[in-house]
N, C-alpha and C positions, 0 to 999 in steps of 0.2 A: 587533487582531492575533490570528489564531485561535492556539490551543495545539495542538500535535500531541504524541502519544502515542508514535509509534513513530520509528526514524531508520535509514537505510540505512547500511552500511559505510563511506560517502563522505562521510556527515553530514546527507545530505538528509532533512528531516523530513516526515513523513507519516501519514496517518490512514488507517484502513480500518473500513469500517461495512458492516453487513448490507443486502443487496438482495436481498429476496425470502427464501421459505422452502423448506428442501428435507430430506427426512426422512434422508438420509445424511451423512456427514462427507465432506468432499472437500478437496482442496489447491485453492487457489486463487492464481493469480499473475500478477504484472505486472512489467514490467521498469522500473526505476529512469530516471527521466528524466534524471538528470545523469550516472551512469556506466554504465549499461545492466546493471547486475547485475539477476538475477532474484529477486524477493522473493516470498515465499510466506507464506499463512496457512491453517491447517488449520481449518474451520469446517463447522458445518451449515447451510450457504445457499446458495442457489440461484446468487448472484453476490455479489460485493462491491464497493463504491465505495472507488475510491482516490483520496484527497484529499492531493495533493502541494504543500509550499510553494512557491509559483510567485515568490517573491521570494529564494530560496536560490540562491546564486553558486558553484556547484561546477564542477568540470571536465567537460565533454561528452567 
């Protein structure tokens, strides 16, 4: 079972990792698949890979 370092306010565990290089800091966003909250990370990346726990049983 993977270890998740981040958690949405609804409890949905997830990881975010670098996907490409970019010279400027930017805010990357993605909707939580459980509650729809917009999650964001500020990083110097072209894009981010969002890995959500597919076994999480939260409300939709």
